[in-house]
ZAVO-319902 format. One record per residue (C-alpha): x, y, z; residue in one letter; residue number from 1. Coordinates in steps of 0.1 Angstrom, whole numbers. Layout:
REM ZAVO-319902
     u     v     w code pos
     X     Y     Z    A NUM
...
This chain:
REM ZAVO-319902
     u     v     w code pos
   331 -1528   781    X   1
   346 -1554   802    X   2
   325 -1588   802    X   3
   312 -1602   832    X   4
   334 -1633   835    X   5
   365 -1607   834    X   6
   352 -1587   860    X   7
   345 -1614   882    X   8
   381 -1629   877    X   9
   397 -1596   885    X  10
   379 -1595   917    X  11
   390 -1629   928    X  12
   424 -1618   921    X  13
   426 -1590   942    X  14
   406 -1608   969    X  15
   433 -1634   967    X  16
   463 -1610   973    X  17
   449 -1590   993    X  18
   448 -1593  1033    X  19
   416 -1600  1049    X  20
   400 -1564  1057    X  21
   416 -1545  1033    X  22
   384 -1537  1010    X  23
   369 -1522  1044    X  24
   380 -1488  1057    X  25
   414 -1494  1072    X  26
   414 -1478  1110    X  27
   442 -1479  1137    X  28
   458 -1518  1139    X  29
   475 -1528  1165    X  30
   514 -1532  1159    X  31
   539 -1558  1160    X  32
   567 -1536  1165    X  33
   576 -1550  1200    X  34
   582 -1585  1190    X  35
   606 -1572  1163    X  36
   623 -1549  1187    X  37
   627 -1575  1211    X  38
   643 -1598  1185    X  39
   668 -1571  1176    X  40
   675 -1563  1213    X  41
   686 -1602  1221    X  42
   708 -1601  1187    X  43
   727 -1569  1197    X  44
   730 -1580  1235    X  45
   743 -1614  1226    X  46
   766 -1605  1198    X  47
   777 -1573  1215    X  48
   786 -1591  1245    X  49
   807 -1618  1227    X  50
   826 -1592  1207    X  51
   832 -1573  1242    X  52
   844 -1603  1261    X  53
   867 -1613  1230    X  54
   876 -1576  1221    X  55
   916 -1581  1230    X  56
   916 -1611  1204    X  57
   892 -1599  1178    X  58
   893 -1615  1146    X  59
   870 -1623  1117    X  60
   863 -1655  1132    X  61
   850 -1641  1165    X  62
   829 -1614  1148    X  63
   810 -1645  1125    X  64
   807 -1664  1158    X  65
   791 -1633  1175    X  66
   766 -1628  1145    X  67
   756 -1665  1143    X  68
   754 -1664  1182    X  69
   730 -1638  1179    X  70
   710 -1648  1155    X  71
   706 -1685  1169    X  72
   694 -1665  1201    X  73
   671 -1640  1187    X  74
   655 -1669  1166    X  75
   649 -1694  1195    X  76
   638 -1668  1220    X  77
   604 -1651  1213    X  78
   575 -1633  1219    X  79
   540 -1632  1208    X  80
   513 -1607  1217    X  81
   482 -1615  1236    X  82
   460 -1618  1207    X  83
   483 -1641  1189    X  84
   491 -1682  1191    X  85
   521 -1696  1172    X  86
   519 -1731  1157    X  87
   556 -1748  1160    X  88
   561 -1777  1138    X  89
   593 -1803  1150    X  90
   608 -1820  1121    X  91
   578 -1811  1099    X  92
   552 -1827  1126    X  93
   527 -1806  1146    X  94
   544 -1801  1180    X  95
   527 -1776  1202    X  96
   507 -1740  1203    X  97
   530 -1715  1218    X  98
   519 -1681  1229    X  99
   509 -1657  1241    X 100
   541 -1643  1257    X 101
   577 -1658  1260    X 102
   581 -1691  1243    X 103
   612 -1709  1229    X 104
   623 -1726  1192    X 105
   649 -1749  1188    X 106
   670 -1741  1157    X 107
   666 -1761  1128    X 108
   645 -1787  1146    X 109
   614 -1765  1153    X 110
   601 -1741  1130    X 111
   572 -1717  1139    X 112
   551 -1722  1109    X 113
   523 -1699  1115    X 114
   511 -1671  1135    X 115
   472 -1670  1142    X 116
   453 -1639  1149    X 117
   425 -1650  1174    X 118
   408 -1618  1175    X 119
   374 -1611  1158    X 120
   381 -1608  1119    X 121
   357 -1587  1096    X 122
   356 -1600  1059    X 123
   337 -1581  1035    X 124
   324 -1600  1006    X 125
   301 -1597   977    X 126
   278 -1619   952    X 127
   274 -1600   920    X 128
   245 -1610   897    X 129
   232 -1636   921    X 130
   197 -1651   908    X 131
   169 -1656   929    X 132
   144 -1680   927    X 133
   124 -1661   899    X 134
   158 -1656   881    X 135
   162 -1621   890    X 136
   200 -1610   892    X 137
   211 -1590   922    X 138
   245 -1574   934    X 139
   247 -1582   973    X 140
   272 -1567   997    X 141
   276 -1583  1029    X 142
   301 -1581  1061    X 143
   314 -1615  1076    X 144
   326 -1617  1114    X 145
   346 -1646  1122    X 146
   373 -1658  1145    X 147
   398 -1686  1148    X 148
   391 -1709  1178    X 149
   414 -1736  1168    X 150
   451 -1726  1157    X 151
   459 -1758  1148    X 152
   433 -1768  1125    X 153
   436 -1735  1108    X 154
   470 -1744  1100    X 155
   468 -1778  1093    X 156
   433 -1785  1077    X 157
   435 -1758  1053    X 158
   460 -1744  1031    X 159
   449 -1707  1036    X 160
   421 -1704  1058    X 161
   412 -1666  1052    X 162
   409 -1670  1013    X 163
   391 -1702  1024    X 164
   363 -1686  1042    X 165
   359 -1658  1019    X 166
   353 -1678   988    X 167
   325 -1703  1014    X 168
   308 -1670  1022    X 169
   304 -1660   988    X 170
   290 -1694   977    X 171
   266 -1696  1008    X 172
   253 -1661  1001    X 173
   246 -1673   964    X 174
   229 -1706   979    X 175
   208 -1685  1003    X 176
   194 -1658   976    X 177
   187 -1688   953    X 178
   165 -1703   972    X 179
   139 -1673   977    X 180
   121 -1649   956    X 181
   129 -1610   946    X 182
   102 -1599   970    X 183
   114 -1616   999    X 184
   150 -1604   999    X 185
   141 -1575  1015    X 186
   119 -1587  1040    X 187
   139 -1616  1050    X 188
   173 -1600  1055    X 189
   180 -1616  1089    X 190
   165 -1649  1079    X 191
   195 -1649  1048    X 192
   218 -1640  1076    X 193
   210 -1668  1101    X 194
   211 -1695  1071    X 195
   244 -1682  1056    X 196
   258 -1682  1093    X 197
   247 -1718  1097    X 198
   260 -1733  1062    X 199
   293 -1715  1070    X 200
   294 -1729  1105    X 201
   290 -1762  1090    X 202
   317 -1758  1066    X 203
   343 -1741  1085    X 204
   338 -1761  1120    X 205
   366 -1784  1107    X 206
   390 -1755  1098    X 207
   392 -1744  1135    X 208
   370 -1711  1126    X 209
   338 -1701  1143    X 210
   313 -1676  1121    X 211
   302 -1652  1145    X 212
   277 -1635  1126    X 213
   268 -1625  1087    X 214
   252 -1593  1078    X 215
   241 -1581  1045    X 216
   249 -1545  1040    X 217
   233 -1535  1007    X 218
   209 -1551   981    X 219
   211 -1536   945    X 220
   185 -1544   924    X 221
   186 -1541   889    X 222
   170 -1502   875    X 223
   144 -1516   852    X 224
   129 -1535   881    X 225
   131 -1504   905    X 226
   102 -1485   889    X 227
    81 -1517   886    X 228
    83 -1525   922    X 229
    77 -1489   931    X 230
    47 -1488   914    X 231
    39 -1520   927    X 232
    42 -1509   963    X 233
    21 -1476   956    X 234
    -8 -1496   941    X 235
    -8 -1517   970    X 236
   -10 -1490   994    X 237
   -37 -1473   977    X 238
   -56 -1506   976    X 239
   -51 -1508  1013    X 240
   -67 -1473  1018    X 241
   -96 -1481   995    X 242
  -103 -1510  1018    X 243
  -100 -1493  1049    X 244
  -124 -1462  1035    X 245
  -150 -1490  1025    X 246
  -149 -1507  1057    X 247
  -153 -1474  1073    X 248
  -182 -1465  1054    X 249
  -196 -1498  1061    X 250
  -194 -1492  1096    X 251
  -212 -1460  1095    X 252
  -239 -1473  1072    X 253
  -246 -1500  1101    X 254
  -246 -1476  1128    X 255
  -273 -1450  1109    X 256
  -292 -1482  1103    X 257
  -293 -1491  1140    X 258
  -299 -1454  1149    X 259
  -329 -1453  1123    X 260
  -343 -1487  1140    X 261
  -341 -1469  1174    X 262
  -360 -1439  1162    X 263
  -384 -1459  1144    X 264
  -395 -1476  1180    X 265
  -393 -1447  1197    X 266
  -407 -1411  1189    X 267
  -396 -1393  1219    X 268
  -357 -1406  1210    X 269
  -367 -1389  1174    X 270
  -378 -1356  1193    X 271
  -346 -1355  1215    X 272
  -326 -1360  1185    X 273
  -345 -1328  1163    X 274
  -338 -1309  1195    X 275
  -302 -1317  1195    X 276
  -299 -1308  1162    X 277
  -315 -1273  1167    X 278
  -293 -1265  1198    X 279
  -262 -1274  1178    X 280
  -272 -1251  1150    X 281
  -280 -1226  1170    X 282
  -247 -1228  1192    X 283
  -227 -1227  1159    X 284
  -245 -1200  1140    X 285
  -261 -1177  1169    X 286
  -294 -1159  1162    X 287
  -326 -1169  1145    X 288
  -327 -1202  1128    X 289
  -352 -1210  1099    X 290
  -364 -1247  1107    X 291
  -387 -1273  1090    X 292
  -421 -1277  1104    X 293
  -409 -1311  1119    X 294
  -384 -1290  1145    X 295
  -416 -1272  1157    X 296
  -433 -1302  1161    X 297
  -410 -1312  1183    X 298
  -410 -1283  1204    X 299
  -449 -1286  1207    X 300
  -447 -1321  1219    X 301
  -419 -1311  1246    X 302
  -444 -1305  1273    X 303
  -458 -1340  1267    X 304
  -426 -1357  1266    X 305
  -413 -1341  1297    X 306
  -443 -1352  1315    X 307
């Protein structure tokens, strides 16, 4: 079997090389084909126009000039989609944030160094064998929702902001889990989510990134502990049931004691109760009822009771 360190290194290498979101199911994504089509159209229009203008004196120099002019115009006049911002450097220094829509770049002097997507981004991340406060290893899967609000800082302050926030989320998740016990992990999910969000917000604010939310998807408990926790939960439910039954028995016994005290103070109340019992017995079974002598005494005293 592969060692734990080897598995972790493979996951790190895979996460570093894959684009953000590739570990999750991929749905329909927006396309940048219109951007490339616009650049290709500019190239063809400029190069074709020059060739058509100098067709009568067409030489290799004219062809090279047409191609160069087409490339210069195509790389100078650009468009950015609505959700995209472009970081433009001039002679190596930050100059401006361009987009969305049409923007211009001076060839050689200016360079569009980064295209920043400002939409909501989802990043799945995991914490394998994260230790709780009582030293229980857990495998936890979570999802991070974040977005870039400052394209300049995201480009200038950190080398690869997507990988950086992925690593930061893993570290924050391990720190949050390490402060609580195993029994609290399942019951404090929302609190753990909030703690991770606060930690990431503080860490990524200088990167121009805003963490919208963190949601834990799954917590894998070691199999040897699952049976123990199930038995513990079952025992706790049985204990609660026994306590509830005892409380009910106590309440009933107290009511019987109160009723006995009433009957002891008032003979007529006891006689009324006796007659009620006889009535209920006749109503349920019907016919002749063989009753103890006390029931007969109750009826013998009924005339005095009514008076």
